[in-house]
C-alpha positions as CSV (number, residue, x, y, z in Angstrom):
1,M,0.0,0.0,0.0
2,S,1.4,3.4,-0.9
3,D,1.9,6.1,1.6
4,I,-1.3,8.2,1.8
5,F,0.9,11.3,2.6
6,S,3.0,10.8,-0.5
7,G,3.1,13.9,-2.6
8,T,0.8,15.9,-0.3
9,W,1.2,18.9,2.0
10,A,3.0,16.8,4.7
11,N,6.0,16.4,2.5
12,N,6.5,20.2,2.2
13,L,8.3,21.6,5.2
14,A,7.0,25.1,4.4
15,N,3.5,23.9,5.5
16,L,4.8,23.0,9.0
17,R,4.3,26.2,11.0
18,A,4.9,27.3,14.6
19,A,1.7,27.8,16.6
20,G,0.9,30.8,18.7
21,I,-1.4,33.8,19.0
22,S,0.6,37.0,19.1
23,S,-2.3,39.5,19.2
24,H,-5.9,39.4,20.2
25,K,-8.1,42.3,19.0
26,V,-11.8,42.9,18.8
27,K,-14.2,45.5,17.5
28,V,-17.8,45.7,18.6
29,N,-20.4,46.4,15.9
30,V,-20.7,50.1,16.6
31,D,-16.9,50.8,16.8
32,V,-14.6,52.0,14.0
33,A,-11.4,50.6,15.4
34,Y,-10.1,47.2,16.7
35,Y,-8.9,47.2,20.3
36,H,-6.3,45.0,21.9
37,L,-7.6,42.6,24.7
38,G,-4.2,42.0,26.2
39,I,-1.4,39.5,26.2
40,C,-2.6,36.0,25.5
41,R,-1.6,33.1,27.7
42,D,-2.1,29.5,26.6
43,P,-4.8,30.1,23.9
44,K,-6.6,27.1,22.4
45,I,-8.1,27.1,19.0
46,N,-10.0,23.9,17.9
47,I,-11.7,23.7,14.6
48,K,-13.4,20.3,13.9
49,P,-15.4,19.2,10.9
50,L,-19.1,18.6,11.1
51,Q,-20.3,15.5,9.4
52,K,-23.4,13.4,9.0
53,P,-23.8,10.1,7.1
54,T,-25.3,10.0,3.7
55,G,-27.8,7.3,2.5
56,Y,-24.8,5.1,1.9
57,L,-23.6,5.7,5.4
58,R,-20.6,7.6,4.2
59,P,-19.6,10.7,6.1
60,R,-20.6,13.9,4.4
61,G,-19.0,17.1,5.7
62,F,-21.1,20.2,5.8
63,G,-19.1,22.7,7.8
64,F,-16.9,23.2,10.8
65,E,-17.3,24.0,14.5
66,A,-14.8,26.5,15.8
67,D,-14.1,26.8,19.5
68,L,-11.5,29.4,20.7
69,V,-10.4,29.9,24.3
70,I,-8.1,32.9,24.8
71,P,-7.0,33.8,28.3
72,S,-5.7,37.3,28.7
73,I,-3.5,38.5,31.6
74,Q,-4.8,42.0,31.3
75,A,-7.6,42.1,33.8
76,S,-7.6,45.6,35.4
77,P,-10.7,47.5,36.2
78,V,-10.4,49.1,32.7
79,E,-11.0,45.7,31.0
80,I,-13.5,44.4,33.5
81,K,-15.8,47.4,33.1
82,L,-15.9,46.9,29.4
83,L,-16.7,43.2,29.4
84,D,-20.5,43.9,29.2
85,D,-20.0,46.2,26.2
86,I,-18.2,43.3,24.4
87,V,-21.1,40.9,25.0
88,V,-24.0,43.3,24.5
89,N,-22.7,44.8,21.2
90,Q,-22.5,41.7,19.1
91,P,-21.8,40.6,16.3
92,L,-18.1,41.0,17.3
93,A,-15.3,41.4,14.8
94,V,-12.3,39.3,15.9
95,K,-8.7,39.6,14.7
96,L,-6.1,37.1,16.0
97,G,-2.6,37.6,14.8
98,T,-0.4,34.4,14.8
99,S,3.3,34.0,15.3
100,D,3.7,33.0,11.7
101,T,2.1,36.2,10.2
102,I,-1.2,34.6,9.3
103,T,-4.3,36.3,10.7
104,L,-7.6,34.8,11.7
105,A,-10.2,37.5,11.1
106,T,-13.9,37.6,11.0
107,T,-16.6,40.2,11.4
108,S,-19.7,38.1,12.3
109,L,-19.0,34.4,12.8
110,F,-18.3,34.1,16.5
111,G,-20.3,34.5,19.7
112,I,-18.4,35.4,22.8
113,Q,-18.6,34.6,26.5
114,W,-16.1,35.6,29.2
115,K,-14.9,34.4,32.6
116,L,-13.0,36.5,35.2
117,I,-10.5,34.3,37.0
118,C,-9.2,35.6,40.3
119,D,-8.0,32.9,42.8
120,G,-5.8,32.9,45.8
121,D,-2.4,32.3,44.1
122,M,-0.7,35.7,44.5
123,S,2.2,34.5,42.3
124,D,0.0,34.6,39.2
125,F,-2.0,37.1,37.2
126,R,-5.7,37.8,37.4
127,R,-7.1,36.7,34.0
128,I,-10.0,37.2,31.7
129,E,-10.8,34.1,29.7
130,Y,-12.5,35.0,26.4
131,M,-14.4,32.0,24.8
132,Y,-15.6,32.3,21.2
133,K,-17.7,29.7,19.4
134,G,-19.1,29.6,15.9
135,F,-20.2,27.3,13.1
136,L,-18.6,27.8,9.8
137,K,-19.3,26.8,6.2
138,S,-16.3,25.6,4.2
139,S,-16.1,28.9,2.4
140,E,-16.2,30.8,5.7
141,L,-13.3,28.7,7.0
142,D,-11.2,29.5,3.9
143,A,-12.0,33.2,4.4
144,L,-11.1,33.1,8.1
145,T,-7.4,32.8,7.5
146,T,-5.6,35.6,5.7
147,T,-2.2,37.2,5.2
148,S,-3.9,40.6,4.5
149,P,-5.8,41.4,7.7
150,P,-8.3,44.2,8.0
151,A,-6.9,47.6,9.1
152,D,-7.0,48.4,12.8
153,G,-8.8,51.7,12.2
154,T,-8.4,54.9,14.2
155,P,-9.7,54.9,17.7
156,N,-12.6,57.3,18.2
157,V,-13.9,58.8,21.5
158,S,-17.4,57.6,20.6
159,D,-16.3,53.9,20.4
160,K,-17.6,51.6,23.1
161,L,-14.2,50.1,23.7
162,Y,-12.3,53.4,23.5
163,N,-10.9,53.0,27.0
164,L,-8.9,50.0,25.8
165,I,-5.7,51.0,24.1
166,Q,-4.3,49.7,20.9
167,T,-1.4,47.9,22.6
168,P,-1.0,45.9,25.8
169,L,-0.4,48.1,28.9
170,R,1.9,46.6,31.6
171,A,0.0,48.5,34.4
172,N,-3.2,46.5,33.5
173,E,-1.6,43.2,34.3
174,V,-2.5,42.8,38.0
175,P,-1.7,40.0,40.5
176,N,-4.2,37.4,41.6
177,G,-5.6,37.2,45.1
178,L,-8.6,38.2,47.1
179,T,-8.5,40.2,50.3
180,K,-11.3,40.7,52.7
181,N,-12.3,44.0,54.3
182,R,-12.6,44.1,58.0
183,V,-15.2,46.2,59.6
């Protein structure tokens, strides 16, 4: 039996790329600019095919399910106060820069949830975990990856996410830990 990978993409070393998210930007539907959501830590992107059997019981693909979990170590009061604006003003435009210059960009394919993580480990950062989910047609998956991403735009005072800045801010990376107030 011949090798099923013979003569395909697996033999081309240029197709083996390093993985990593280098930037995480969003734009709510009423904004004119993309805003940075902070430094990513251990992001996970899973895209799996959706299939159903045909009349001959052969699998027939009809799209993809995309599930993205992107924890950010920027979780200051600035980001926390804007979390509701991110959820309420959907559809959300998402732009993820990768370490190999490919960008994942979409303007309406993902829904978002968030989770604020603040535990007792003072040696770590407080985090916001952004969770995106969407179902894509094959043509939408092809359009999701690009080497020519949309422009970031110019921040405008009337933007909902204007208080976020275009680049990560070291002061917005805060340590974990909860303290109690004594009366």
